[in-house]
C-alpha positions in Angstrom: -4.5 -5.5 -25.0 -6.7 -8.2 -22.9 -4.1 -7.7 -20.0 -4.9 -4.4 -20.1 -8.6 -4.2 -20.2 -8.3 -6.5 -17.0 -5.6 -4.6 -14.8 -7.6 -1.3 -16.0 -9.9 -0.9 -13.4 -7.8 -1.2 -10.9 -3.9 -0.4 -12.2 -4.4 3.4 -13.2 -5.4 4.3 -9.1 -2.6 3.2 -7.3 -0.2 3.4 -9.9 -0.9 6.7 -9.3 -1.3 6.7 -6.0 2.0 5.8 -5.5 3.6 8.3 -6.4 1.3 10.9 -5.4 2.0 13.3 -2.6 -1.3 13.8 -0.2 -0.8 16.8 2.3 -1.0 16.4 5.9 -0.5 19.6 7.6 3.6 20.3 7.4 4.5 16.7 6.4 4.1 15.5 3.1 2.4 11.2 3.0 3.5 8.9 0.6 1.1 6.4 0.6 2.9 3.1 -1.7 1.2 0.4 -3.0 2.3 -2.5 -5.0 2.5 -2.5 -9.0 0.3 -5.1 -10.3 3.0 -7.6 -12.0 2.4 -10.3 -14.7 4.4 -12.6 -12.2 2.2 -12.1 -9.3 -0.1 -15.4 -9.0 -3.1 -15.3 -9.5 -5.6 -18.5 -8.2 -7.0 -18.5 -12.0 -5.5 -17.8 -15.3 -4.8 -14.4 -15.5 -6.9 -14.1 -18.9 -10.6 -15.4 -18.4 -11.8 -17.8 -21.0 -14.2 -15.9 -23.2 -16.3 -18.3 -23.9 -19.8 -18.5 -22.5 -20.5 -22.1 -21.9 -21.0 -23.4 -18.6 -18.1 -25.7 -18.4 -16.0 -22.3 -19.1 -17.3 -20.6 -16.4 -15.2 -20.1 -13.0 -16.8 -19.8 -9.5 -13.0 -18.8 -8.3 -12.3 -15.0 -8.7 -10.2 -14.0 -11.4 -7.2 -12.3 -11.1 -8.1 -8.5 -11.7 -10.9 -9.9 -9.4 -8.8 -10.7 -6.7 -7.1 -7.5 -7.1 -9.8 -5.7 -7.2 -11.0 -6.7 -3.6 -7.9 -6.4 -2.1 -7.2 -2.6 -3.3 -9.2 -0.8 -0.4 -6.8 -3.0 1.9 -4.1 -2.4 0.0 -4.4 1.8 0.2 -5.3 0.9 4.3 -1.8 -0.6 4.6 -0.5 2.5 2.8 -2.2 4.6 5.5 -1.4 2.9 8.7 1.9 1.9 8.2 3.3 5.6 5.8 6.4 6.5 5.1 6.7 10.3 6.1 8.9 13.0 5.7 9.0 16.3 7.0 9.3 20.0 4.9 8.5 22.9 5.2 5.0 24.1 5.0 6.4 26.3 2.2 7.7 23.9 0.3 5.1 21.7 0.7 3.1 24.0 -1.5 4.7 24.0 -4.9 4.9 21.7 -7.2 3.7 23.5 -10.3 5.8 22.9 -13.3 7.3 26.7 -13.2 8.2 26.8 -9.4 10.2 22.9 -9.7 12.2 24.2 -13.2 13.2 27.4 -11.1 14.6 24.8 -7.7 16.3 23.2 -11.0 18.3 26.3 -11.8 18.8 26.4 -8.2 20.4 22.5 -8.0 22.7 23.7 -11.3 24.1 26.0 -9.1 24.3 24.4 -6.0 23.4 20.4 -6.5 23.3 19.5 -2.9 20.4 21.9 -2.0 18.2 19.7 0.0 15.2 22.3 0.4 15.9 22.4 -4.2 16.2 19.0 -4.2 13.0 17.8 -2.1 11.1 20.4 -4.3 11.6 19.0 -7.4 11.3 15.7 -5.9 8.0 16.6 -5.0 7.4 18.0 -8.6 8.1 14.6 -10.3 6.5 12.4 -7.4 2.9 14.4 -9.1 3.6 13.3 -12.1 2.6 9.5 -11.4 4.5 6.1 -12.5 5.9 8.7 -15.3 7.9 10.5 -13.5 9.5 7.4 -11.6 12.9 7.4 -13.3 13.2 11.3 -11.9 11.7 10.5 -8.6 14.8 7.5 -8.0 17.3 10.3 -9.4 16.3 12.9 -6.7 16.0 10.1 -4.2 19.2 8.9 -4.5 20.5 12.7 -4.5 18.9 13.5 -1.8 20.1 9.8 0.4 23.9 11.4 -0.5 23.1 14.8 1.2 21.5 13.7 3.9 22.4 9.9 4.4 20.9 9.1 7.6 17.6 10.2 6.5 15.7 6.8 6.5 12.8 8.0 4.6 14.9 8.5 1.6 15.8 5.0 1.4 12.1 3.7 2.3 11.1 6.1 -0.5 13.9 4.9 -3.3 12.4 1.5 -2.6 8.9 2.1 -3.7 10.4 3.8 -6.4 11.8 1.6 -7.6 8.5 -1.0 -7.3 7.0 1.3 -9.1 9.5 1.2 -11.9 8.6 -2.5 -12.1 12.3 -3.3 -11.0 11.2 -5.8 -7.9 15.0 -7.2 -7.6 16.0 -3.8 -7.1 13.1 -2.9 -4.8 13.7 -5.7 -2.7 17.0 -5.8 -2.0 16.6 -1.6 -1.3 14.4 -3.5 1.6 16.4 -6.0 2.8 19.1 -3.9 3.4 16.8 -1.2 5.8 15.8 -4.3 7.1 19.8 -5.9 8.0 19.9 -2.4 10.3 16.3 -1.8 11.7 14.3 -5.7 10.8 11.4 -5.0 12.4 10.5 -1.5 10.5 7.5 -2.2 9.5 7.5 -0.5 6.6 10.3 -1.9 5.1 8.7 -5.1 5.5 5.4 -4.0 4.2 6.6 -2.9 0.9 9.4 -5.9 1.2 6.4 -8.6 1.3 3.8 -6.7 -1.3 7.2 -6.7 -3.5 8.0 -10.6 -3.2 4.1 -10.7 -3.3 4.2 -9.1 -6.9 7.5 -11.6 -8.0 5.1 -14.6 -7.4 7.3 -15.6 -4.7 3.4 -15.8 -2.4 5.0 -18.7 0.3 8.8 -16.8 0.9 6.6 -13.7 1.4 4.6 -15.4 4.0 7.6 -16.5 5.2 9.6 -13.5 5.9 6.7 -12.2 8.0 5.7 -14.9 10.5 9.8 -14.9 11.0 9.9 -11.7 11.7 6.4 -12.0 14.1 8.7 -14.7 15.5 11.8 -12.4 16.6 9.2 -9.2 17.5 7.8 -12.0 20.0 11.1 -12.5 21.4 12.3 -8.6 21.4 8.9 -8.6 23.3 7.6 -6.0 20.8 4.1 -5.6 20.4 3.2 -3.1 18.5 5.4 -4.4 15.7 3.8 -7.9 16.5 0.4 -6.2 15.6 1.2 -4.6 12.4 2.9 -7.7 11.2 -0.1 -9.5 12.0 -1.9 -7.2 10.0 0.1 -7.4 6.9 -0.3 -10.8 7.0 -3.9 -10.3 7.0 -3.6 -8.0 4.5 -1.3 -10.3 2.2 -4.4 -13.4 2.2 -6.7 -10.9 1.6 -4.5 -10.0 -2.0 -4.0 -14.1 -2.3 -8.4 -14.3 -1.9 -8.1 -15.9 1.0 -10.6 -13.6 3.1 -11.8 -16.2 5.5 -8.3 -16.9 6.6 -7.3 -12.9 6.9 -10.8 -13.3 9.1 -9.0 -15.4 11.3 -6.1 -13.5 11.7 -8.1 -10.0 12.2 -10.1 -11.6 14.8 -7.2 -13.5 16.6 -5.9 -9.0 16.7 -9.3 -8.4 18.4 -8.9 -11.0 21.0 -6.0 -9.5 21.8 -6.1 -5.8 21.8 -10.3 -5.3 21.5 -9.1 -1.5 21.6 -7.4 -1.1 18.2 -10.0 -0.2 15.7 -7.7 -1.5 12.7 -8.9 -5.4 12.5 -13.0 -4.0 12.5 -12.3 -1.8 9.8 -10.9 -4.7 7.8 -13.2 -6.9 8.7 -16.2 -4.6 7.8 -14.6 -4.7 4.7 -14.0 -8.0 3.6 -17.9 -8.9 4.6 -19.3 -6.5 2.7 -16.9 -7.6 0.2 -18.8 -11.1 0.8 -22.2 -9.8 1.0 -22.6 -10.1 4.3 -23.9 -6.8 5.0 -25.5 -7.5 8.8 -22.0 -8.2 10.4 -20.2 -5.4 7.5 -22.0 -2.8 9.6 -21.6 -4.5 13.4 -18.0 -4.2 12.4 -18.1 -0.9 11.0 -20.4 0.1 14.1 -17.3 -1.1 16.7 -14.7 0.8 14.6 -16.5 3.9 14.5 -16.5 3.7 18.2 -13.0 3.3 18.8 -11.6 5.8 16.1 -10.4 8.9 17.2 -11.7 12.2 15.7 -8.4 13.4 15.0 -7.2 10.2 12.7 -5.8 11.7 9.6 -7.1 9.7 7.5 -10.5 9.1 8.9 -12.3 11.3 6.1 -10.5 9.5 3.9 -11.1 5.8 5.3 -14.9 7.1 5.5 -14.8 7.3 1.8 -13.4 3.6 1.5 -16.3 2.1 3.7 -19.2 4.0 1.7 -17.6 2.3 -1.3 -17.8 -0.8 0.2 -20.9 -0.8 1.4 -22.5 0.8 -1.9 -20.4 -2.0 -4.4 -22.4 -4.8 -1.6 -25.5 -3.2 -2.0 -25.2 -3.6 -5.9 -24.1 -6.9 -5.6 -27.0 -8.0 -3.9 -29.6 -6.1 -5.8 -28.0 -7.6 -9.2 -27.8 -11.7 -7.6 
């Protein structure tokens, strides 16, 4: 009961987001966020002391606080390293129960109908976490029908993560990385699965090894994306100063990339440094292009970060 109350503020949001499809013109975008696990490390005990004595009060962030601080970055990571699969607009508009049932009947007659499988998959994904097992079934059928489509393999690994089967999820992500070692979406998924499983040092090591490989192959874009992942992992760990150090390094390398400014702004907001946060947000807005698909959603994240910072300042 206590654990449920601790995780409630963030678990409902990200578990729903993980298996919810967002429309983007003729695409369906599948953001993926990590499942919180009791095995994930925390800077303080999972169950904070209920005592009000001064000796029992810790100035260190609780696990729930750390998760709440990390959520904006997990969402942004999902947007920036998003998995997308193409789908016909007519299919993307479907998803209600009656339509899904109709396509399920089509699958009874033709189990390898890819379009029908995609509609059914969409319907299952709308259920969020309760439909994760059915999502796995649909995705694995799609892998049989379209074995060359990498998106289904990524979604398969994500679905197992959603179900809490971290070992299976890690195995699937590693299998993908064996063939595409610098695929950032797979690195993203593997890093979070490892973190949830309590493998924090190994997660950092995995990303650092990938960074070295990207450097040896002169893969500039992949290097930057991996460094952003490392910064996100520092935030999830609760080490905001180290995250800022990583992000400032990214700014020095390429001051035209809007993402490090956005991340820094949110971190400064969380630290109560509103002036520094506003400076970073201002640079972000000068660099991000108006047509960026998720710009409005990012605006809402910034507003939320600012509002929380103002609320914290007023209540100090």
